[in-house]
C-alpha positions in Angstrom: 104.2 81.7 83.4 102.5 80.7 86.6 101.6 83.9 88.6 100.5 84.4 92.2 98.6 87.6 92.9 98.2 88.7 96.6 95.2 90.9 97.3 96.2 92.7 100.4 92.9 94.6 100.9 93.1 93.9 104.6 96.8 93.9 104.9 99.3 91.1 104.9 101.4 89.2 107.5 103.8 86.3 107.3 101.4 83.7 108.9 98.5 85.0 106.7 100.7 84.5 103.6 101.6 80.9 104.5 98.0 80.1 105.3 96.7 81.5 102.0 99.2 79.4 100.1 98.1 76.3 102.0 94.5 77.2 101.4 95.3 77.5 97.7 96.7 73.9 97.6 100.2 73.9 98.9 100.8 70.6 100.7 100.8 71.2 104.5 102.8 68.0 105.1 105.5 68.9 102.5 105.7 72.5 103.7 106.1 71.6 107.4 108.6 68.9 106.6 110.8 71.6 105.1 110.2 73.9 108.1 111.2 71.1 110.5 114.6 71.0 108.8 115.3 74.5 110.2 115.8 72.6 113.5 113.9 75.2 115.5 111.8 72.6 117.5 108.6 74.4 116.4 105.3 72.6 116.0 102.9 73.5 113.2 99.2 73.2 112.7 96.4 74.7 110.6 92.8 75.3 111.3 89.8 76.3 109.3 88.1 79.4 110.3 85.9 82.3 109.1 86.5 86.0 108.9 83.3 87.9 108.3 81.7 85.0 106.5 84.8 84.1 104.4 86.1 80.6 104.9 89.9 80.8 105.4 92.9 78.9 106.8 95.0 79.9 109.8 98.7 78.8 110.1 99.9 78.4 113.7 103.5 78.0 115.0 104.1 76.8 118.6 107.6 76.8 120.1 109.4 76.8 123.4 112.4 79.0 122.6 111.6 82.6 123.6 114.8 84.1 122.2 113.8 87.3 120.3 117.1 88.8 119.2 118.9 87.2 116.3 121.3 88.7 113.9 121.0 88.3 110.1 124.1 86.0 109.8 122.6 83.6 112.3 119.3 83.4 110.4 121.1 82.9 107.1 123.0 80.0 108.5 119.8 78.4 109.7 118.3 78.7 106.3 121.4 77.5 104.4 121.7 74.4 106.7 118.0 73.4 106.1 116.8 70.7 103.7 115.1 73.1 101.3 115.3 73.7 97.5 118.0 76.2 96.5 115.4 78.6 95.1 113.5 78.7 98.4 116.7 79.4 100.3 117.6 82.2 97.9 114.2 83.8 98.2 114.0 83.5 102.0 117.5 85.0 102.4 116.5 87.8 100.1 113.4 88.6 102.2 115.5 88.7 105.4 118.1 90.9 103.7 115.4 93.3 102.6 113.9 93.3 106.1 117.3 93.7 107.7 118.1 96.7 105.6 114.9 98.4 106.7 115.5 97.5 110.4 119.1 98.8 110.2 118.0 102.1 108.8 115.3 102.5 111.5 117.8 101.8 114.3 120.8 103.6 112.8 123.1 100.5 112.5 124.4 98.1 110.0 122.5 95.2 108.5 125.0 92.8 110.1 124.5 94.2 113.6 120.8 94.8 113.6 118.7 92.8 116.0 115.6 91.5 114.5 113.5 91.7 117.7 110.1 89.9 117.1 111.1 89.3 113.5 114.0 87.2 114.6 111.7 85.0 116.7 111.1 81.4 115.5 107.5 82.0 114.3 108.6 84.8 112.0 111.5 82.8 110.6 109.1 79.9 109.9 106.6 82.3 108.3 109.1 83.8 105.9 110.6 80.4 104.9 107.1 78.9 104.8 105.9 81.6 102.4 108.9 81.0 100.1 108.4 77.2 100.2 104.7 77.5 99.6 105.2 79.6 96.5 107.7 76.9 95.3 105.3 74.0 96.0 102.6 75.8 93.9 105.1 76.3 91.0 104.8 80.1 91.1 107.1 81.8 88.6 106.2 85.4 89.4 104.6 87.2 92.3 102.4 90.4 92.0 100.4 92.2 94.6 97.7 94.8 95.0 98.1 98.2 96.7 98.7 97.4 100.4 96.3 98.3 103.2 98.6 99.2 106.1 96.0 99.9 108.8 96.3 103.0 111.0 96.5 104.1 114.6 99.2 102.9 117.0 100.5 99.5 118.4 102.5 98.4 121.4 106.0 97.2 120.4 109.3 96.4 122.1 110.3 100.1 122.0 106.9 101.4 123.2 104.0 102.9 121.3 104.6 102.9 117.6 102.6 104.5 114.7 101.0 102.4 112.0 102.6 101.6 109.6 105.6 101.1 111.8 108.9 102.7 110.7 110.2 99.5 109.3 107.0 98.7 107.4 106.9 102.2 106.0 110.5 101.8 104.7 109.7 98.4 103.2 106.7 99.9 101.4 108.7 102.7 99.9 107.6 103.1 96.2 104.7 100.6 96.7 101.1 101.9 96.5 99.7 101.8 100.0 96.6 103.2 101.9 94.9 103.0 105.3 91.3 101.7 105.6 89.3 99.8 108.2 90.2 99.2 111.9 92.8 101.4 113.6 95.4 98.8 114.1 98.3 97.2 112.3 97.1 95.3 109.3 100.5 94.9 107.4 103.4 93.7 109.5 107.1 94.1 108.7 107.2 90.4 107.8 104.4 90.6 105.3 105.7 93.9 103.8 109.2 92.3 103.4 107.8 89.3 101.5 106.1 91.6 99.0 109.0 94.1 98.8 111.6 91.4 98.1 109.6 89.1 95.9 106.9 91.0 94.1 107.5 92.1 90.5 104.8 94.7 90.5 101.9 96.3 92.4 98.4 97.4 91.4 95.7 95.8 89.4 95.8 92.0 88.9 97.8 90.9 85.9 95.9 89.2 83.1 95.8 85.6 84.1 93.6 82.5 83.9 92.8 81.8 87.6 93.3 78.2 88.5 93.6 78.3 92.3 92.7 80.7 95.1 93.1 80.8 98.9 92.4 82.9 101.9 94.8 83.2 104.8 93.3 84.5 108.1 94.8 86.8 110.6 94.5 86.3 114.3 91.9 88.9 115.0 88.4 89.1 113.6 87.3 92.7 112.9 83.7 93.6 112.6 82.8 94.6 109.1 86.2 93.8 107.6 87.4 90.3 106.8 90.9 90.0 108.2 92.3 87.9 105.4 94.8 88.0 102.6 93.7 86.5 99.3 96.0 84.8 96.8 95.0 84.1 93.2 97.2 81.7 91.2 97.0 81.0 87.5 98.7 81.1 84.1 99.4 84.4 82.4 96.6 84.6 79.8 98.4 86.8 77.3 95.5 89.3 77.4 96.0 93.1 77.5 98.1 94.2 80.4 96.2 95.7 83.3 98.0 98.2 85.6 96.9 100.6 88.3 97.8 104.2 87.6 97.3 107.5 89.3 95.4 110.3 87.6 96.5 113.8 88.7 94.3 116.7 87.6 94.3 120.4 88.1 91.9 123.1 86.9 93.9 126.2 86.0 92.5 129.6 85.1 95.5 132.0 85.6 98.4 130.5 83.7 99.6 131.5 80.2 99.7 129.0 77.4 103.5 129.2 77.4 103.6 128.2 81.1 101.2 125.3 80.6 103.1 124.0 77.6 106.3 124.1 79.4 104.7 122.3 82.4 103.5 119.5 80.1 107.0 119.0 78.7 108.5 118.9 82.2 106.0 116.4 83.4 106.6 114.1 80.3 110.4 114.4 80.7 110.0 113.5 84.4 108.3 110.2 83.7 104.6 110.9 83.3 102.9 108.2 81.2 100.8 110.9 79.4 99.8 114.6 79.9 96.8 116.2 78.3 95.3 119.7 78.4 91.7 120.5 77.6 89.6 123.7 77.7 86.9 123.9 80.4 84.7 126.5 82.0 84.9 127.1 85.7 82.6 129.0 88.1 81.3 132.4 86.8 81.9 131.0 83.3 85.6 131.6 83.5 87.6 129.9 80.6 90.2 127.7 82.0 92.3 124.5 81.3 92.3 121.1 82.9 95.8 119.6 83.0 95.7 115.8 83.5 98.7 113.6 84.2 98.8 109.8 84.1 101.4 108.4 86.4 102.6 105.2 87.9 101.7 105.0 91.6 105.3 105.2 92.7 105.7 108.5 90.7 102.6 110.1 91.9 104.0 112.3 94.7 107.0 113.4 92.6 104.9 114.4 89.6 102.3 116.1 91.9 105.1 118.2 93.4 106.3 119.1 89.9 102.8 120.2 88.8 102.6 122.5 91.9 106.0 123.9 91.1 105.5 124.6 87.4 101.9 125.9 87.4 99.8 128.3 89.5 97.4 125.7 90.7 96.7 125.7 94.5 95.1 122.2 94.5 95.1 118.9 92.8 92.7 115.9 92.5 94.3 112.5 92.5 92.4 109.2 91.9 93.3 105.7 90.9 92.3 104.2 87.6 92.9 100.9 85.8 94.9 101.1 82.6 94.9 98.4 80.0 97.7 98.2 77.5 98.1 96.0 74.5 101.4 94.3 73.8 103.6 96.6 71.7 106.8 96.2 69.8 108.9 98.4 67.5 110.3 97.6 64.0 112.5 99.8 61.8 111.5 100.3 58.2 113.4 102.0 55.4 111.6 104.8 53.5 112.8 107.0 50.6 113.5 109.6 53.3 115.3 107.5 55.8 114.8 105.0 58.6 111.6 105.2 60.7 110.6 103.2 63.7 107.0 101.9 63.6 105.1 100.9 66.8 103.2 97.7 66.2 100.2 96.5 68.2 97.7 93.6 67.6 95.3 96.1 66.1 97.6 98.2 63.8 100.8 100.1 63.4 101.8 103.7 63.9 105.1 105.5 62.8 107.0 107.3 65.5 106.3 111.0 65.2 109.7 112.1 66.3 111.4 110.0 63.6 109.0 111.4 60.9 109.4 114.9 62.2 113.2 114.8 62.0 113.1 113.4 58.4 110.6 116.1 57.4 112.9 118.8 58.8 116.0 117.4 57.0 114.3 116.5 53.6 111.8 119.3 53.4 109.1 116.8 52.5 105.6 117.2 54.0 105.2 115.3 57.2 102.1 113.5 55.9 104.1 112.0 53.0 106.7 110.6 55.4 104.0 109.1 57.5 102.4 107.5 54.4 105.8 106.2 53.3 106.5 104.6 56.6 103.1 102.9 56.7 103.7 101.6 53.1 107.2 100.3 54.0 105.8 98.6 57.1 103.1 96.9 55.0 105.7 95.7 52.5 107.9 94.3 55.3 105.3 91.8 56.5 
């Protein structure tokens, strides 16, 4: 599988995305030929530049039409009439539908009636279609992205001063790990957020891949101390252990009973925590206590943190990001003298499912360790 990984450490915008793909090897001539078929009358150019010492490409769109308000049906018709591969049209329309749903929610209207404002301008249409075409030209099968740097502060927009991330960008990034670092300005635009929200299969650490190409797309501004670029890494999936970004939520608790803590662990696991552990610690004044640790997907972080507050007496939490590596796993069923048991298989070994063995032990009256041993023996004989 050919993978593109966007590293949005300084945010992402539509023009930056197109520029990064061109920098990574997408043919500028072929890409602009496809964009000309949109019949917008726009002119396209690229330029080499540097952002805080990093060589990057800029993608520029020039046009005469200053019309800023287009509805989604009009944009869809433009894309469908263009001379573009079917997959490119499908992805571009998906991006605009994703963007339109966010804009409609912000303005309290329907997706068919929403005005796209600056996003409906020719340059933004070309940016979205260009990004989808660039991915196609590079043979990308799957898109992934890092956590997204949104920027902070405020910006001037059609409706006046807006907070960063803007309301539409915030909606588009719902469920996506995001943060604010660097200059107080908009680093991630609605266009850039919509491309990731519509097309990315996952967010966090880079998937295991053999890097074959890379490119940097430059933003318009050059910020001191922060390279205003988005990076794309492209390569084949390597088949190595999966790398994912997770949130680690921790609380030190010295005033809850074992029953309360045990119940909290069960609730957290039932609510989607990847794992929950409890360990004895000593706090100030040598008070015995427990550290409750929760591993969570970034999109589940806030929900599980709220649950931890609700189910324990803790008044504070620590949350930090960690990289998790997971080996490929599969399950097989094996027949034992006590009944059927699922066995989890990894490249380094096999482990019977505890719940299956526990249930068979309860029904048969046999020791749990005997059922485990029988499951391992049955697995070995099944190879």
